[in-house]
Biopython code that builds the backbone (N, CA, C, O; Angstrom):
import numpy as np
from Bio.PDB.StructureBuilder import StructureBuilder

atoms = [
    (1, "MET", "N", (-21.247, 77.370, -11.762)),
    (1, "MET", "CA", (-20.645, 76.054, -10.865)),
    (1, "MET", "C", (-21.214, 74.543, -10.252)),
    (1, "MET", "O", (-20.793, 73.552, -9.655)),
    (2, "ALA", "N", (-22.653, 75.177, -10.919)),
    (2, "ALA", "CA", (-23.316, 73.893, -10.429)),
    (2, "ALA", "C", (-22.835, 72.760, -11.894)),
    (2, "ALA", "O", (-22.649, 71.548, -11.781)),
    (3, "ASP", "N", (-22.740, 73.412, -12.952)),
    (3, "ASP", "CA", (-22.702, 72.783, -14.597)),
    (3, "ASP", "C", (-20.994, 71.881, -14.116)),
    (3, "ASP", "O", (-20.585, 70.902, -14.740)),
    (4, "ALA", "N", (-20.311, 72.458, -13.017)),
    (4, "ALA", "CA", (-19.115, 71.696, -13.587)),
    (4, "ALA", "C", (-19.182, 69.869, -12.375)),
    (4, "ALA", "O", (-18.555, 68.810, -12.339)),
    (5, "VAL", "N", (-20.121, 70.387, -11.762)),
    (5, "VAL", "CA", (-20.682, 68.858, -11.094)),
    (5, "VAL", "C", (-22.030, 68.227, -10.937)),
    (5, "VAL", "O", (-22.768, 67.724, -10.089)),
    (6, "ARG", "N", (-21.905, 68.720, -13.058)),
    (6, "ARG", "CA", (-23.183, 67.670, -13.707)),
    (6, "ARG", "C", (-22.789, 66.235, -13.821)),
    (6, "ARG", "O", (-21.575, 66.031, -13.846)),
    (7, "VAL", "N", (-23.516, 65.291, -13.889)),
    (7, "VAL", "CA", (-22.553, 64.318, -14.215)),
    (7, "VAL", "C", (-23.546, 63.648, -15.568)),
    (7, "VAL", "O", (-24.774, 63.568, -15.529)),
    (8, "ASN", "N", (-22.959, 63.353, -16.350)),
    (8, "ASN", "CA", (-23.594, 63.101, -17.459)),
    (8, "ASN", "C", (-25.144, 61.955, -17.857)),
    (8, "ASN", "O", (-25.821, 62.100, -16.839)),
    (9, "PRO", "N", (-25.490, 61.524, -18.271)),
    (9, "PRO", "CA", (-27.115, 61.264, -18.200)),
    (9, "PRO", "C", (-26.423, 59.355, -18.531)),
    (9, "PRO", "O", (-26.735, 58.326, -17.931)),
    (10, "GLN", "N", (-25.539, 59.526, -19.576)),
    (10, "GLN", "CA", (-25.635, 58.649, -19.969)),
    (10, "GLN", "C", (-23.923, 57.491, -19.111)),
    (10, "GLN", "O", (-23.417, 56.370, -19.165)),
    (11, "VAL", "N", (-23.749, 58.817, -18.454)),
    (11, "VAL", "CA", (-22.779, 57.727, -17.796)),
    (11, "VAL", "C", (-23.116, 57.137, -16.458)),
    (11, "VAL", "O", (-22.335, 56.326, -15.961)),
    (12, "LEU", "N", (-24.757, 57.650, -15.533)),
    (12, "LEU", "CA", (-24.962, 57.697, -14.937)),
    (12, "LEU", "C", (-26.167, 56.447, -15.075)),
    (12, "LEU", "O", (-26.649, 55.822, -14.130)),
    (13, "ASP", "N", (-26.509, 56.279, -16.586)),
    (13, "ASP", "CA", (-27.405, 54.598, -17.111)),
    (13, "ASP", "C", (-25.665, 53.881, -17.422)),
    (13, "ASP", "O", (-26.020, 52.768, -17.035)),
    (14, "THR", "N", (-24.598, 53.725, -17.685)),
    (14, "THR", "CA", (-23.642, 52.839, -17.851)),
    (14, "THR", "C", (-23.819, 52.235, -16.405)),
    (14, "THR", "O", (-24.497, 51.286, -16.011)),
    (15, "ILE", "N", (-22.955, 53.135, -15.733)),
    (15, "ILE", "CA", (-23.099, 53.128, -13.737)),
    (15, "ILE", "C", (-24.386, 51.553, -13.826)),
    (15, "ILE", "O", (-24.089, 50.371, -13.650)),
    (16, "SER", "N", (-25.960, 52.213, -14.197)),
    (16, "SER", "CA", (-25.981, 51.868, -13.707)),
    (16, "SER", "C", (-27.225, 50.124, -13.858)),
    (16, "SER", "O", (-28.055, 49.474, -13.223)),
    (17, "VAL", "N", (-26.386, 50.178, -15.365)),
    (17, "VAL", "CA", (-26.236, 48.854, -16.104)),
    (17, "VAL", "C", (-25.628, 47.878, -15.546)),
    (17, "VAL", "O", (-26.070, 46.799, -15.152)),
    (18, "LEU", "N", (-24.020, 48.539, -15.522)),
    (18, "LEU", "CA", (-22.983, 47.227, -14.752)),
    (18, "LEU", "C", (-23.598, 47.718, -13.257)),
    (18, "LEU", "O", (-22.516, 48.107, -12.818)),
    (19, "GLN", "N", (-24.179, 47.882, -12.579)),
    (19, "GLN", "CA", (-23.924, 47.692, -11.101)),
    (19, "GLN", "C", (-25.255, 46.234, -11.153)),
    (19, "GLN", "O", (-25.455, 45.440, -10.234)),
    (20, "GLY", "N", (-26.201, 46.271, -12.925)),
    (20, "GLY", "CA", (-27.629, 45.286, -12.269)),
    (20, "GLY", "C", (-27.298, 44.476, -13.148)),
    (20, "GLY", "O", (-28.344, 43.919, -13.481)),
    (21, "ALA", "N", (-26.066, 43.878, -14.008)),
    (21, "ALA", "CA", (-25.369, 43.219, -14.779)),
    (21, "ALA", "C", (-24.533, 42.865, -13.341)),
    (21, "ALA", "O", (-24.783, 41.754, -12.874)),
    (22, "THR", "N", (-23.716, 43.576, -12.716)),
    (22, "THR", "CA", (-22.957, 42.327, -11.710)),
    (22, "THR", "C", (-22.955, 42.023, -10.403)),
    (22, "THR", "O", (-22.416, 41.280, -9.583)),
    (23, "MET", "N", (-24.034, 43.167, -10.549)),
    (23, "MET", "CA", (-25.347, 42.798, -8.756)),
    (23, "MET", "C", (-26.471, 41.451, -9.016)),
    (23, "MET", "O", (-27.608, 41.540, -8.553)),
    (24, "VAL", "N", (-26.172, 40.598, -9.553)),
    (24, "VAL", "CA", (-27.066, 39.390, -10.643)),
    (24, "VAL", "C", (-26.397, 38.888, -9.465)),
    (24, "VAL", "O", (-25.225, 39.013, -9.110)),
    (25, "SER", "N", (-28.090, 37.860, -8.540)),
    (25, "SER", "CA", (-26.993, 36.867, -7.314)),
    (25, "SER", "C", (-26.360, 35.984, -8.069)),
    (25, "SER", "O", (-25.272, 35.794, -7.524)),
    (26, "GLY", "N", (-26.444, 35.361, -8.997)),
    (26, "GLY", "CA", (-25.701, 34.721, -9.393)),
    (26, "GLY", "C", (-23.957, 34.536, -10.003)),
    (26, "GLY", "O", (-23.027, 33.733, -10.076)),
    (27, "VAL", "N", (-24.327, 35.772, -10.301)),
    (27, "VAL", "CA", (-22.682, 36.297, -10.452)),
    (27, "VAL", "C", (-22.583, 36.270, -9.825)),
    (27, "VAL", "O", (-22.234, 35.117, -9.573)),
    (28, "VAL", "N", (-22.639, 37.351, -8.204)),
    (28, "VAL", "CA", (-22.440, 36.913, -6.931)),
    (28, "VAL", "C", (-21.743, 35.700, -6.239)),
    (28, "VAL", "O", (-20.818, 35.688, -5.427)),
    (29, "ARG", "N", (-22.878, 34.083, -7.127)),
    (29, "ARG", "CA", (-22.645, 33.841, -6.445)),
    (29, "ARG", "C", (-20.960, 33.190, -7.104)),
    (29, "ARG", "O", (-19.836, 33.290, -6.614)),
    (30, "THR", "N", (-21.390, 32.597, -8.253)),
    (30, "THR", "CA", (-20.270, 32.506, -8.918)),
    (30, "THR", "C", (-19.201, 32.740, -8.288)),
    (30, "THR", "O", (-18.594, 31.958, -7.558)),
    (31, "SER", "N", (-18.806, 34.357, -8.678)),
    (31, "SER", "CA", (-17.697, 34.771, -7.873)),
    (31, "SER", "C", (-17.160, 34.758, -6.609)),
    (31, "SER", "O", (-16.074, 35.271, -6.339)),
    (32, "GLY", "N", (-17.844, 34.217, -5.852)),
    (32, "GLY", "CA", (-17.462, 34.485, -4.173)),
    (32, "GLY", "C", (-17.602, 32.378, -4.376)),
    (32, "GLY", "O", (-17.299, 31.752, -3.360)),
    (33, "ALA", "N", (-17.859, 31.882, -5.121)),
    (33, "ALA", "CA", (-17.824, 30.045, -4.892)),
    (33, "ALA", "C", (-16.053, 30.657, -5.662)),
    (33, "ALA", "O", (-14.973, 30.729, -5.075)),
    (34, "GLY", "N", (-16.215, 30.825, -6.377)),
    (34, "GLY", "CA", (-14.963, 31.324, -7.239)),
    (34, "GLY", "C", (-13.254, 31.983, -6.367)),
    (34, "GLY", "O", (-12.188, 31.683, -6.904)),
    (35, "LYS", "N", (-13.261, 32.701, -5.273)),
    (35, "LYS", "CA", (-12.682, 33.325, -3.725)),
    (35, "LYS", "C", (-12.711, 32.504, -3.347)),
    (35, "LYS", "O", (-11.587, 32.235, -2.923)),
    (36, "ALA", "N", (-13.818, 31.263, -3.055)),
    (36, "ALA", "CA", (-13.683, 30.989, -1.586)),
    (36, "ALA", "C", (-12.850, 29.140, -1.728)),
    (36, "ALA", "O", (-12.382, 28.394, -0.868)),
    (37, "TYR", "N", (-13.032, 28.988, -3.467)),
    (37, "TYR", "CA", (-11.964, 27.529, -3.995)),
    (37, "TYR", "C", (-11.139, 28.573, -4.066)),
    (37, "TYR", "O", (-11.300, 29.035, -2.936)),
    (38, "GLN", "N", (-10.129, 29.491, -4.754)),
    (38, "GLN", "CA", (-9.042, 29.792, -4.439)),
    (38, "GLN", "C", (-8.047, 30.236, -2.905)),
    (38, "GLN", "O", (-6.829, 30.267, -2.728)),
    (39, "SER", "N", (-9.108, 30.510, -2.063)),
    (39, "SER", "CA", (-8.669, 30.281, -0.652)),
    (39, "SER", "C", (-8.085, 29.362, 0.246)),
    (39, "SER", "O", (-7.304, 29.519, 1.185)),
    (40, "VAL", "N", (-8.968, 27.749, -0.548)),
    (40, "VAL", "CA", (-8.935, 26.565, 0.067)),
    (40, "VAL", "C", (-8.029, 26.095, -0.826)),
    (40, "VAL", "O", (-7.438, 25.078, -0.464)),
    (41, "ALA", "N", (-7.657, 26.687, -2.237)),
    (41, "ALA", "CA", (-6.112, 26.796, -2.591)),
    (41, "ALA", "C", (-5.193, 26.700, -2.144)),
    (41, "ALA", "O", (-4.375, 25.802, -1.943)),
    (42, "GLN", "N", (-5.316, 27.913, -1.916)),
    (42, "GLN", "CA", (-3.891, 28.523, -1.087)),
    (42, "GLN", "C", (-3.618, 28.019, 0.551)),
    (42, "GLN", "O", (-2.559, 28.334, 1.093)),
    (43, "SER", "N", (-4.644, 27.226, 1.277)),
    (43, "SER", "CA", (-4.577, 26.828, 2.401)),
    (43, "SER", "C", (-4.007, 25.575, 2.713)),
    (43, "SER", "O", (-3.301, 25.019, 3.553)),
    (44, "SER", "N", (-4.877, 25.299, 1.238)),
    (44, "SER", "CA", (-3.772, 23.335, 0.709)),
    (44, "SER", "C", (-2.624, 24.292, 0.238)),
    (44, "SER", "O", (-2.018, 24.737, 1.212)),
    (45, "ALA", "N", (-2.248, 24.643, -0.700)),
    (45, "ALA", "CA", (-0.843, 24.559, -0.935)),
    (45, "ALA", "C", (-0.037, 25.008, 0.050)),
    (45, "ALA", "O", (1.137, 24.700, -0.159)),
    (46, "MET", "N", (-0.238, 25.696, 1.170)),
    (46, "MET", "CA", (1.292, 26.545, 2.222)),
    (46, "MET", "C", (0.563, 24.785, 2.818)),
    (46, "MET", "O", (1.687, 24.294, 2.714)),
    (47, "ALA", "N", (0.211, 24.292, 3.016)),
    (47, "ALA", "CA", (0.521, 22.618, 4.409)),
    (47, "ALA", "C", (1.249, 22.176, 3.511)),
    (47, "ALA", "O", (1.913, 21.308, 4.077)),
    (48, "VAL", "N", (1.761, 22.249, 1.734)),
    (48, "VAL", "CA", (2.124, 20.954, 1.165)),
    (48, "VAL", "C", (3.375, 22.667, 1.312)),
    (48, "VAL", "O", (3.705, 22.820, 0.136)),
    (49, "GLN", "N", (3.859, 23.457, 1.882)),
    (49, "GLN", "CA", (4.987, 23.661, 2.002)),
    (49, "GLN", "C", (5.229, 23.675, 3.273)),
    (49, "GLN", "O", (6.425, 23.650, 3.566)),
    (50, "ASP", "N", (4.223, 23.718, 4.419)),
    (50, "ASP", "CA", (5.037, 23.842, 6.044)),
    (50, "ASP", "C", (5.272, 22.177, 5.987)),
    (50, "ASP", "O", (5.864, 21.768, 6.985)),
    (51, "ALA", "N", (4.846, 20.927, 4.804)),
    (51, "ALA", "CA", (5.777, 19.928, 5.141)),
    (51, "ALA", "C", (6.651, 20.204, 4.509)),
    (51, "ALA", "O", (7.586, 20.659, 5.167)),
    (52, "THR", "N", (6.828, 20.135, 3.332)),
    (52, "THR", "CA", (8.198, 20.900, 2.480)),
    (52, "THR", "C", (9.417, 21.502, 3.760)),
    (52, "THR", "O", (10.592, 21.565, 3.397)),
    (53, "ASP", "N", (9.350, 21.580, 4.034)),
    (53, "ASP", "CA", (10.239, 22.359, 4.983)),
    (53, "ASP", "C", (10.552, 21.973, 5.962)),
    (53, "ASP", "O", (11.557, 22.327, 6.580)),
    (54, "TYR", "N", (9.433, 20.850, 6.427)),
    (54, "TYR", "CA", (9.545, 19.938, 7.759)),
    (54, "TYR", "C", (10.048, 19.547, 7.387)),
    (54, "TYR", "O", (11.107, 19.846, 7.938)),
    (55, "LEU", "N", (10.281, 18.777, 6.516)),
    (55, "LEU", "CA", (11.228, 17.520, 5.468)),
    (55, "LEU", "C", (12.137, 18.046, 5.085)),
    (55, "LEU", "O", (13.134, 17.352, 5.287)),
    (56, "ARG", "N", (12.413, 19.204, 4.482)),
    (56, "ARG", "CA", (13.745, 20.181, 4.562)),
    (56, "ARG", "C", (14.476, 19.742, 5.481)),
    (56, "ARG", "O", (14.947, 18.605, 5.516)),
    (57, "ASN", "N", (14.629, 20.598, 6.293)),
    (57, "ASN", "CA", (14.360, 20.224, 8.141)),
    (57, "ASN", "C", (15.151, 18.897, 9.093)),
    (57, "ASN", "O", (15.999, 18.859, 9.984)),
    (58, "MET", "N", (14.365, 17.930, 8.361)),
    (58, "MET", "CA", (14.181, 16.688, 9.180)),
    (58, "MET", "C", (15.715, 16.187, 7.786)),
    (58, "MET", "O", (16.404, 15.227, 8.131)),
    (59, "GLY", "N", (16.048, 16.810, 6.513)),
    (59, "GLY", "CA", (16.435, 15.938, 6.309)),
    (59, "GLY", "C", (18.069, 16.528, 6.844)),
    (59, "GLY", "O", (19.114, 15.878, 6.879)),
    (60, "THR", "N", (17.916, 17.498, 7.100)),
    (60, "THR", "CA", (18.927, 18.627, 7.740)),
    (60, "THR", "C", (20.089, 17.992, 8.794)),
    (60, "THR", "O", (21.302, 17.800, 8.876)),
    (61, "MET", "N", (18.456, 17.751, 9.758)),
    (61, "MET", "CA", (19.586, 17.701, 11.453)),
    (61, "MET", "C", (19.144, 15.775, 10.956)),
    (61, "MET", "O", (19.487, 15.011, 11.858)),
    (62, "SER", "N", (18.586, 15.161, 9.912)),
    (62, "SER", "CA", (19.649, 13.927, 10.238)),
    (62, "SER", "C", (21.270, 13.504, 9.824)),
    (62, "SER", "O", (22.036, 12.585, 10.114)),
    (63, "THR", "N", (21.329, 15.081, 8.733)),
    (63, "THR", "CA", (22.687, 14.790, 8.354)),
    (63, "THR", "C", (23.576, 15.221, 8.756)),
    (63, "THR", "O", (24.771, 15.028, 8.529)),
    (64, "THR", "N", (23.035, 15.873, 9.420)),
    (64, "THR", "CA", (23.811, 15.766, 10.575)),
    (64, "THR", "C", (24.042, 14.764, 11.826)),
    (64, "THR", "O", (25.138, 14.293, 12.129)),
    (65, "ALA", "N", (23.136, 14.581, 12.326)),
    (65, "ALA", "CA", (22.857, 13.658, 13.182)),
    (65, "ALA", "C", (24.258, 12.612, 12.754)),
    (65, "ALA", "O", (25.280, 12.536, 13.437)),
    (66, "VAL", "N", (23.969, 11.759, 11.293)),
    (66, "VAL", "CA", (25.068, 10.900, 11.253)),
    (66, "VAL", "C", (25.941, 11.741, 11.088)),
    (66, "VAL", "O", (26.505, 11.673, 12.180)),
    (67, "GLY", "N", (26.546, 12.595, 10.445)),
    (67, "GLY", "CA", (27.883, 12.889, 11.055)),
    (67, "GLY", "C", (28.853, 12.468, 12.040)),
    (67, "GLY", "O", (29.912, 11.880, 12.263)),
    (68, "ALA", "N", (27.290, 13.496, 12.766)),
    (68, "ALA", "CA", (28.707, 13.031, 14.041)),
    (68, "ALA", "C", (28.604, 11.763, 14.570)),
    (68, "ALA", "O", (29.580, 11.394, 15.223)),
    (69, "ALA", "N", (27.885, 11.167, 14.484)),
    (69, "ALA", "CA", (27.851, 9.132, 14.768)),
    (69, "ALA", "C", (28.605, 8.649, 13.728)),
    (69, "ALA", "O", (28.914, 7.507, 13.390)),
    (70, "MET", "N", (28.818, 9.627, 13.332)),
    (70, "MET", "CA", (29.732, 8.684, 11.904)),
    (70, "MET", "C", (31.814, 9.336, 12.756)),
    (70, "MET", "O", (32.874, 8.791, 13.064)),
    (71, "ALA", "N", (31.279, 10.583, 12.742)),
    (71, "ALA", "CA", (32.585, 11.169, 13.707)),
    (71, "ALA", "C", (32.810, 10.379, 14.821)),
    (71, "ALA", "O", (33.931, 9.869, 14.847)),
    (72, "GLN", "N", (31.940, 10.081, 15.922)),
    (72, "GLN", "CA", (32.005, 9.105, 16.481)),
    (72, "GLN", "C", (32.274, 7.830, 16.608)),
    (72, "GLN", "O", (32.582, 7.324, 17.687)),
    (73, "LEU", "N", (32.194, 7.286, 15.668)),
    (73, "LEU", "CA", (32.335, 5.843, 15.716)),
    (73, "LEU", "C", (34.433, 6.223, 14.519)),
    (73, "LEU", "O", (35.610, 5.896, 14.672)),
    (74, "LEU", "N", (34.030, 6.625, 14.024)),
    (74, "LEU", "CA", (35.602, 6.888, 13.822)),
    (74, "LEU", "C", (36.849, 7.326, 14.941)),
    (74, "LEU", "O", (38.068, 7.189, 14.841)),
    (75, "ALA", "N", (36.289, 7.717, 15.678)),
    (75, "ALA", "CA", (36.811, 7.542, 16.986)),
    (75, "ALA", "C", (36.873, 6.957, 17.921)),
    (75, "ALA", "O", (37.765, 6.937, 18.769)),
    (76, "ASP", "N", (35.923, 6.414, 17.866)),
    (76, "ASP", "CA", (35.652, 4.777, 19.096)),
    (76, "ASP", "C", (35.100, 3.762, 18.068)),
    (76, "ASP", "O", (33.899, 3.831, 17.806)),
    (77, "PRO", "N", (35.552, 3.206, 17.708)),
    (77, "PRO", "CA", (34.882, 2.150, 16.615)),
    (77, "PRO", "C", (34.299, 1.134, 17.852)),
    (77, "PRO", "O", (33.197, 0.630, 17.632)),
    (78, "LYS", "N", (34.843, 0.865, 18.894)),
    (78, "LYS", "CA", (34.230, -0.594, 19.858)),
    (78, "LYS", "C", (32.617, -0.135, 20.476)),
    (78, "LYS", "O", (32.093, -0.590, 21.492)),
    (79, "GLU", "N", (31.929, 1.084, 19.358)),
    (79, "GLU", "CA", (30.603, 1.127, 19.947)),
    (79, "GLU", "C", (30.029, 1.355, 19.162)),
    (79, "GLU", "O", (29.273, 2.326, 19.129)),
    (80, "PHE", "N", (30.220, 0.369, 18.068)),
    (80, "PHE", "CA", (29.528, 0.312, 16.686)),
    (80, "PHE", "C", (28.102, 0.520, 16.599)),
    (80, "PHE", "O", (27.463, 1.319, 15.914)),
    (81, "GLY", "N", (27.578, -0.705, 17.761)),
    (81, "GLY", "CA", (26.166, -1.143, 17.436)),
    (81, "GLY", "C", (25.594, 0.619, 18.391)),
    (81, "GLY", "O", (24.414, 0.929, 18.226)),
    (82, "LEU", "N", (26.098, 1.161, 18.893)),
    (82, "LEU", "CA", (25.135, 2.670, 19.394)),
    (82, "LEU", "C", (25.343, 3.411, 18.348)),
    (82, "LEU", "O", (24.400, 4.045, 17.874)),
    (83, "TYR", "N", (26.386, 3.465, 17.886)),
    (83, "TYR", "CA", (26.217, 4.627, 16.320)),
    (83, "TYR", "C", (25.601, 3.991, 15.480)),
    (83, "TYR", "O", (24.862, 4.518, 14.647)),
    (84, "LYS", "N", (25.790, 2.918, 15.566)),
    (84, "LYS", "CA", (24.544, 2.840, 14.370)),
    (84, "LYS", "C", (23.311, 2.522, 14.231)),
    (84, "LYS", "O", (22.754, 2.219, 13.176)),
    (85, "GLU", "N", (22.700, 2.600, 15.631)),
    (85, "GLU", "CA", (21.516, 3.007, 16.508)),
    (85, "GLU", "C", (20.817, 4.217, 16.493)),
    (85, "GLU", "O", (19.608, 4.450, 16.521)),
    (86, "VAL", "N", (22.143, 5.199, 16.427)),
    (86, "VAL", "CA", (21.815, 6.367, 16.474)),
    (86, "VAL", "C", (21.731, 7.077, 14.458)),
    (86, "VAL", "O", (21.350, 8.123, 13.934)),
    (87, "ILE", "N", (22.351, 5.724, 13.946)),
    (87, "ILE", "CA", (22.257, 6.607, 12.499)),
    (87, "ILE", "C", (20.837, 6.113, 11.966)),
    (87, "ILE", "O", (20.108, 6.768, 11.222)),
    (88, "ASN", "N", (20.567, 4.818, 12.488)),
    (88, "ASN", "CA", (19.777, 4.489, 11.675)),
    (88, "ASN", "C", (17.933, 5.118, 12.331)),
    (88, "ASN", "O", (16.816, 5.140, 11.814)),
    (89, "GLU", "N", (18.373, 5.443, 13.384)),
    (89, "GLU", "CA", (17.211, 6.490, 13.749)),
    (89, "GLU", "C", (16.859, 7.875, 13.185)),
    (89, "GLU", "O", (15.774, 8.442, 13.061)),
    (90, "ALA", "N", (19.029, 8.513, 12.662)),
    (90, "ALA", "CA", (17.940, 9.573, 12.506)),
    (90, "ALA", "C", (17.459, 9.386, 10.761)),
    (90, "ALA", "O", (16.684, 10.113, 10.140)),
    (91, "GLN", "N", (18.332, 7.959, 10.166)),
    (91, "GLN", "CA", (17.567, 8.169, 8.811)),
    (91, "GLN", "C", (16.036, 7.427, 8.611)),
    (91, "GLN", "O", (15.574, 7.285, 7.479)),
    (92, "GLY", "N", (15.224, 6.923, 9.955)),
    (92, "GLY", "CA", (14.136, 7.075, 10.436)),
    (92, "GLY", "C", (13.338, 8.190, 10.593)),
    (92, "GLY", "O", (12.176, 7.939, 10.275)),
    (93, "LEU", "N", (13.500, 9.234, 10.932)),
    (93, "LEU", "CA", (12.905, 10.456, 10.839)),
    (93, "LEU", "C", (12.789, 11.037, 8.843)),
    (93, "LEU", "O", (11.719, 11.312, 8.301)),
    (94, "VAL", "N", (13.985, 11.077, 8.230)),
    (94, "VAL", "CA", (13.334, 11.439, 7.671)),
    (94, "VAL", "C", (12.533, 10.408, 6.858)),
    (94, "VAL", "O", (12.064, 11.131, 5.979)),
    (95, "THR", "N", (12.199, 9.481, 6.672)),
    (95, "THR", "CA", (11.579, 8.521, 6.048)),
    (95, "THR", "C", (10.076, 8.714, 6.340)),
    (95, "THR", "O", (9.270, 8.792, 5.414)),
    (96, "LYS", "N", (9.593, 8.812, 8.024)),
    (96, "LYS", "CA", (8.802, 9.706, 8.985)),
    (96, "LYS", "C", (8.064, 10.920, 8.058)),
    (96, "LYS", "O", (6.914, 11.202, 7.721)),
    (97, "ALA", "N", (9.643, 11.554, 7.819)),
    (97, "ALA", "CA", (9.107, 13.475, 7.097)),
    (97, "ALA", "C", (8.750, 12.938, 5.649)),
    (97, "ALA", "O", (7.791, 13.670, 5.404)),
    (98, "ALA", "N", (8.847, 12.423, 4.932)),
    (98, "ALA", "CA", (8.998, 11.705, 3.195)),
    (98, "ALA", "C", (7.512, 11.275, 2.810)),
    (98, "ALA", "O", (6.906, 11.624, 1.797)),
    (99, "ASP", "N", (6.754, 9.904, 4.491)),
    (99, "ASP", "CA", (6.266, 9.971, 4.459)),
    (99, "ASP", "C", (5.093, 11.228, 5.166)),
    (99, "ASP", "O", (4.360, 11.372, 4.187)),
    (100, "ASN", "N", (4.820, 11.681, 5.687)),
    (100, "ASN", "CA", (3.991, 13.014, 6.042)),
    (100, "ASN", "C", (3.803, 13.652, 5.113)),
    (100, "ASN", "O", (2.735, 14.229, 4.909)),
    (101, "PHE", "N", (5.022, 13.699, 4.170)),
    (101, "PHE", "CA", (4.873, 14.897, 3.115)),
    (101, "PHE", "C", (3.931, 14.555, 2.173)),
    (101, "PHE", "O", (3.230, 15.466, 1.731)),
    (102, "LYS", "N", (3.704, 13.002, 1.618)),
    (102, "LYS", "CA", (3.536, 12.723, 1.348)),
    (102, "LYS", "C", (1.008, 13.126, 1.673)),
    (102, "LYS", "O", (-0.037, 13.749, 1.486)),
    (103, "THR", "N", (1.726, 12.146, 2.191)),
    (103, "THR", "CA", (0.313, 11.847, 3.101)),
    (103, "THR", "C", (-0.553, 14.084, 3.128)),
    (103, "THR", "O", (-1.687, 14.510, 2.906)),
    (104, "ILE", "N", (0.033, 14.395, 3.298)),
    (104, "ILE", "CA", (-0.486, 16.101, 3.358)),
    (104, "ILE", "C", (-1.010, 16.316, 1.978)),
    (104, "ILE", "O", (-2.106, 16.692, 1.563)),
    (105, "GLY", "N", (0.442, 15.855, 1.209)),
    (105, "GLY", "CA", (0.397, 16.416, -0.049)),
    (105, "GLY", "C", (-0.913, 15.558, -0.417)),
    (105, "GLY", "O", (-1.911, 16.235, -0.661)),
    (106, "LYS", "N", (-1.017, 14.483, -0.472)),
    (106, "LYS", "CA", (-2.208, 13.068, -1.350)),
    (106, "LYS", "C", (-3.266, 14.330, -0.560)),
    (106, "LYS", "O", (-3.543, 15.268, -1.308)),
    (107, "ASP", "N", (-3.918, 14.406, 1.029)),
    (107, "ASP", "CA", (-4.717, 15.330, 2.124)),
    (107, "ASP", "C", (-5.170, 15.971, 0.833)),
    (107, "ASP", "O", (-5.968, 15.861, -0.098)),
    (108, "ALA", "N", (-4.103, 16.770, 1.370)),
    (108, "ALA", "CA", (-4.673, 18.669, 0.558)),
    (108, "ALA", "C", (-4.977, 18.747, -1.141)),
    (108, "ALA", "O", (-5.640, 19.751, -1.405)),
    (109, "ALA", "N", (-4.595, 17.801, -2.507)),
    (109, "ALA", "CA", (-4.919, 17.507, -2.964)),
    (109, "ALA", "C", (-6.756, 17.258, -3.324)),
    (109, "ALA", "O", (-7.421, 18.137, -3.872)),
    (110, "GLU", "N", (-7.122, 16.408, -3.051)),
    (110, "GLU", "CA", (-8.079, 15.723, -2.471)),
    (110, "GLU", "C", (-9.154, 16.916, -1.242)),
    (110, "GLU", "O", (-9.718, 17.748, -1.951)),
    (111, "VAL", "N", (-9.284, 16.997, -0.675)),
    (111, "VAL", "CA", (-8.918, 18.252, -0.327)),
    (111, "VAL", "C", (-9.566, 19.784, -1.535)),
    (111, "VAL", "O", (-10.464, 20.582, -1.266)),
    (112, "LEU", "N", (-8.893, 19.736, -2.543)),
    (112, "LEU", "CA", (-9.765, 20.585, -2.909)),
    (112, "LEU", "C", (-9.762, 19.768, -4.023)),
    (112, "LEU", "O", (-9.780, 20.577, -4.950)),
    (113, "GLN", "N", (-9.746, 18.285, -4.659)),
    (113, "GLN", "CA", (-10.513, 18.039, -5.452)),
    (113, "GLN", "C", (-11.876, 17.889, -4.924)),
    (113, "GLN", "O", (-12.699, 17.955, -5.836)),
    (114, "ASN", "N", (-12.353, 17.726, -3.859)),
    (114, "ASN", "CA", (-13.497, 17.629, -3.311)),
    (114, "ASN", "C", (-13.983, 18.549, -2.896)),
    (114, "ASN", "O", (-15.022, 18.353, -2.265)),
    (115, "PHE", "N", (-13.553, 19.795, -3.020)),
    (115, "PHE", "CA", (-14.060, 20.741, -2.239)),
    (115, "PHE", "C", (-14.924, 21.560, -2.999)),
    (115, "PHE", "O", (-14.437, 22.294, -3.859)),
    (116, "SER", "N", (-16.121, 21.534, -2.800)),
    (116, "SER", "CA", (-17.713, 22.290, -3.740)),
    (116, "SER", "C", (-17.906, 23.539, -2.812)),
    (116, "SER", "O", (-18.055, 23.628, -1.594)),
    (117, "PRO", "N", (-17.866, 24.255, -3.581)),
    (117, "PRO", "CA", (-18.895, 25.874, -3.054)),
    (117, "PRO", "C", (-19.793, 26.502, -3.269)),
    (117, "PRO", "O", (-19.993, 27.704, -3.094)),
    (118, "THR", "N", (-20.607, 25.462, -3.803)),
    (118, "THR", "CA", (-21.383, 25.531, -3.984)),
    (118, "THR", "C", (-23.143, 24.596, -3.347)),
    (118, "THR", "O", (-24.351, 24.606, -3.581)),
    (119, "GLY", "N", (-22.082, 23.894, -2.426)),
    (119, "GLY", "CA", (-22.760, 23.267, -2.373)),
    (119, "GLY", "C", (-22.436, 22.008, -1.831)),
    (119, "GLY", "O", (-23.300, 21.136, -1.737)),
]
sb = StructureBuilder()
sb.init_structure("model")
sb.init_model(0)
sb.init_chain("A")
sb.init_seg("    ")
for serial, (resi, resn, name, xyz) in enumerate(atoms, 1):
    if name == "N":
        sb.init_residue(resn, " ", resi, " ")
    sb.init_atom(name, np.array(xyz, "f"), 0.0, 1.0, " ", f" {name:<3s}", serial, name[0])
structure = sb.get_structure()
């Protein structure tokens, strides 16, 4: 029964060599740096995704507001100035959201480009 539990000494030597090769400080540091970079890259991508969602949502709201204002304008052309203001504000929201998206994208790229996990 004791023979069934015995491990071949060559297997133990192989495990020992592998541990020695992978637990060297340089390997551990390189692996950690890679994981840190991947984490920052993923966070940057998520920030850009959030900005994309925001831009899409603002586009939807703007389109809805413009449609509603146009319907009111057609029903009551005397209030052209009021509805024109609503339409301009709605379109301005999309422009601001696009600028926000651009800024977040550039900033995320800069953070990732300048990230140095090794110090």
